[in-house]
N, C-alpha and C positions, 0 to 999 in steps of 0.2 A: 526450605527450598532455595536452592542456588540458581540465580536466575543471570544469564549472560545477555546483555543487548547488544547483538552484534551489527552496530551501525547507529551510533547514539547522535543522530541528526535531529530534525524538527520533531519527527513523530516518535522515534526510539528514545531520543534523550528526553523528552517529556515524560514517557513511559518510565523510563529510569529514575528520572528526578523525584516523581511522585513516589516510587517504590522505596528510594532511599530515604526519603523524608519519614516514611512510615517504619523505618527500620530493617527493611528487607536486605537480604544478602544478594546484593546486586553489583555487577561489574558492567562498566560502559566500555565499549570497543569504538575507538575513533582514530582519526589522525589528523596531521597538518595543526593549522592555527587553533583549531576547535578544541582538539585534545590538549595542546599546550596550555590555552587559557584555563580549560578545566582543572587541570593538574596544579597550576599556579594560583588560581583564584575560587576554584569549585565551580559548580554549575548554578547559574541563577536563572529562574523562571519569573517572568513578568507576566502578570494575569490580572486583568480589570474585573474578571468573573469571580476568580478565586482568591485573588490576593497574591502578593509577590513571595518569594521564598528563595532560600539558597542552601545547597547541600554540598557535601564533599564525598561522593561515592568512589570507590575505587575504579581507576581507570587505567586503560592499556592500549597500547596498539600492536600488542603481540599475543594472539589468542592462544599460542602453544604454552604460554606461561600461565594461563588461568586454571588449568586442571579440569577435570570433569564437572559437567553442570547438570542440573535436574531439568532446567528449561532454556532454550535458546531462542531469542526473539530475533527474527531477520528485520533489522530497521533499516536496511538500505533499499534503494529503489531497485525495481525489477531488473533494469539492465545491469546493475552492479552484482547481481547474484552470480553470473557465470565466474567471475573473478574470485568472489568471496567464497563459494561454496567448498571448493576442495580444502581451504584452511580450516573448516569447521571441525574435522575430525578428531583433533585432540580434545575438543570438549565433549565428546559422545561417549558415555557409558551404557549399560545395557539397557537403561529405561529412559534415557535422554529423550525428549521431544522437542520438536522444532515448530515455532509458531510463526507462520507466514503472514505477513501484514501489508504485503505489496498491493497496488492497485492493479486492476486488470484481470486477466485470466491467469491463474498461477500454474506454475510448471506441472504441478501434480494433478491437475484438474481432471485429466482422464486415466489416472492411475486406478486400476481395480474398479473401473466403472462399468456397470453392466451393459451389454450392448456391442455393437459392431464397432464402436469408436474406442473401445477399451485399449488402453496402452498408447493411444495416438500422442505423439510429441510434436508440439507446434514449433517449428523452427524459429519463428520470430520470439518465442518465450525462452527457450532453451536451446540455444544454438550449440549443435554437436551432441546435446544429452549431457553436458557437463555438471548440470544441477541435479539431475535425476540420478546420475551415477554416484553422487557425493551424499546424497540424503536418502534413505531407504524410505519407501511409502509408509511403513509402520511409525515412523517418527514423527508424520506430519500432523499438525492441528491447524486448522484455518483460522484466521482472524481478520477482521475489517475494522479500521479506526474511523470513528465518526466525531473527530475534533479537527479543529483548525489551528495549526502553529507554524512559526517560521523562526529561522535563526537569525536575529537582528544584528549580532556580532559575535565573534567566537566567545564561547561559554555562556551566551545569554540566549534563552529561547523565548519567544513571546506566544503565550496562549492567547488565542483569539477567542474561541467559543467552542462549547461542546466538551463531553467527557466519557463518551460511550465506546467500548471496544467489545465487539461480538465475537463468539468463538464457535466453532463446530468441528466435530469429527468428519472427515470425508466420507466415512460409511454410514453417517448419520445416526451414530449411536450417541447416547449421553454417558460419558466415560467419567471415572475417578479422576482421572489428571485433568480434565477440562473443569471439573467442579473445583479442584483443590485451586487450580490456577485463577479461576474467577473469584474465588473467596479472597485470594491475596491481593487481587487487584481491586475488589470492591473495598478491603480495608484501606487500599491507598487512595480512594476517592472516585474510583470509575465506577460507571454503570457497565455491567457485564452479562447480558443475557447470552444464555448458550442454546444454540438452535440445532435441530435435526435436519434442517433444510438449508445447510450452508451453500450449497450450489445455487439455489434459488437467490439467496441473499448477495451472492457475488453479482448476478445479473442485474439485481435491482441498483446496487451501486455502480455497476459498469454503464447501465443505462445512460446514467449522468455523465461519468466521466469520458466516455467515448465522444460525447458531443461537446460538452463544457469545456474540457481541458484543451483540445486542439485549437478550438475556435477562440479561446480567450487568448491563447498564444499569438494566434495570427493577428488579433485585432487589439490586444492589450486591455479588453473589456473585462470588468468584474462579472460576477454571476448575475447582479441585478441589472447591469447595464445590457448583458446579452439578452435578458429576457424581455426586457422592456422596449428593446428595439425591435420593430415589427420584422424586419429583414432578417437580422441574426437569429432571432426567435424561431422564425420560419425554417431557417436552416437546421438549428437545434433539433427541432421537431422532426425533419427528414431523416437525420442520422439515428434519432431514437427510434423512429419505425423500422428502419432498416436493421438496426441492432436487435429489436423486439423480434424480427423475422427469424434471425439467426438463433437465437434463444428458443424459439418455437420449435425449430427444426430439431433441436436437442431435447424436445420434450419439456422445456422449461416455460411454465405458465406464470408470468410475472404477477405478483399479488398487489401491484401498484399500477396506475395508469400513467400514461406520458403527461397527461394535464397535472396530476399529483406531483409527478416528478419535477415538472417545471415549476410548479407553484412553490414547492418546497426549496428550491434553488433561489428562487427570488426572496424568500424569507431569510435566508443566510445573509443577504445584503451585499455590501460592497467589498466582498471577499474575492481575492485573487486566487485562481486555482493553483494547485502544485506545480502544473506545466508552465503556467506564466510565471510563477515565482522561480523556477528552475532557470527559465530563459532570461529573466532580468538579471539574475545572479550569476550568468555564465556557466551554468551547469548543463549537463546533457538532459534532455527531456526523456520522461517515460512513455514513449512514443509506442513502441512495438508491443508491449505486453496489454496496453490499454486500447489502442486503435489497430495496429497492425495484426494482433492476434485475432482480432473479430473479422477483419479483411481476409485473413487466411482461412478461417472457418466458413466464411462466407463462400469463398472460392471453392472449398472442398465439398461444401453442402448445396452448392448450385443456387445461392441466394445473391441475386444482383444489388449491388451497393454503391450505385453511381455517385451519390453526394458523400458517403464516407470515404470512398476512395479518393475522391477529389480533394477533400480536406486532408486525408492522409498524406497524399503526394506533396501538398503545399508546406504541411508542418515539417516533414522530413526535409525538404529543401531548406527551411528556414534553419532547422538545426544543423544541417551540414555546413551551411554559410556561416553560422556562428561559430561553430568548431574551427573552421578554416581561419576566421579573422582573430581567433582567441590567441 
């Protein structure tokens, strides 16, 4: 199984490193200082949980040089997919499938979805439809990453905690391709459940991301700080209630309560969300797929979201100011 990691950052790079350590046929796509460091010194993973290790996988900044792949992991943030998607075509053979790992509502969510929203495209997720035009629905496998990693310097990824990657076919079937992929990743040290209710799982993770990510960026607070402060915790809860109402309009009954979601975040401890990490590193934040998409859906479905809209407006302005000053 030839696997291409299209975006070997904190998430994709960690997946690729563990696959390479286990002898998998894997190619890492990256650019800039991170690529240069991997080419010169290899990729190093620092992990208090699993131990440090180094690998020297094949790396490139030119996807057209790789040839056809069996699996393409989309390791970039959601906002970077618009530019990346058209360059994926040389990787595609007849049976190549694409694994989306992005936070938020994925571009494919409403493809082949029974009901009146079938085919809906969220402009905040897939502006102009560039992603959908580049990746056929039949190629898509959903994935969610439940581990915390960051890039501490070019060529070095720190693994903080967790090792779970869940997978699911958008149509709810258990396929041979997801079984084989899960087996490959289990052999590399991941826990890989395959679910037939992947859209439900998207909303469980989104319930936390919609609230914790933007509020952490606005305040600089870690997960445990946001939960233990009564005022920020109350705001977190308001955003979760509004998000749960949007999910309900889509027929999604969440298998976890808001109290359980908040308690789970507190257990993670002094962890900075990915949005806060991006802000501090001067990178664009994953605002639209995580928060903007839910606001867009709320508008379409008639769900009032005053708290979510307020936080969304503030974090968007923060992102714009950071970009202007960069």
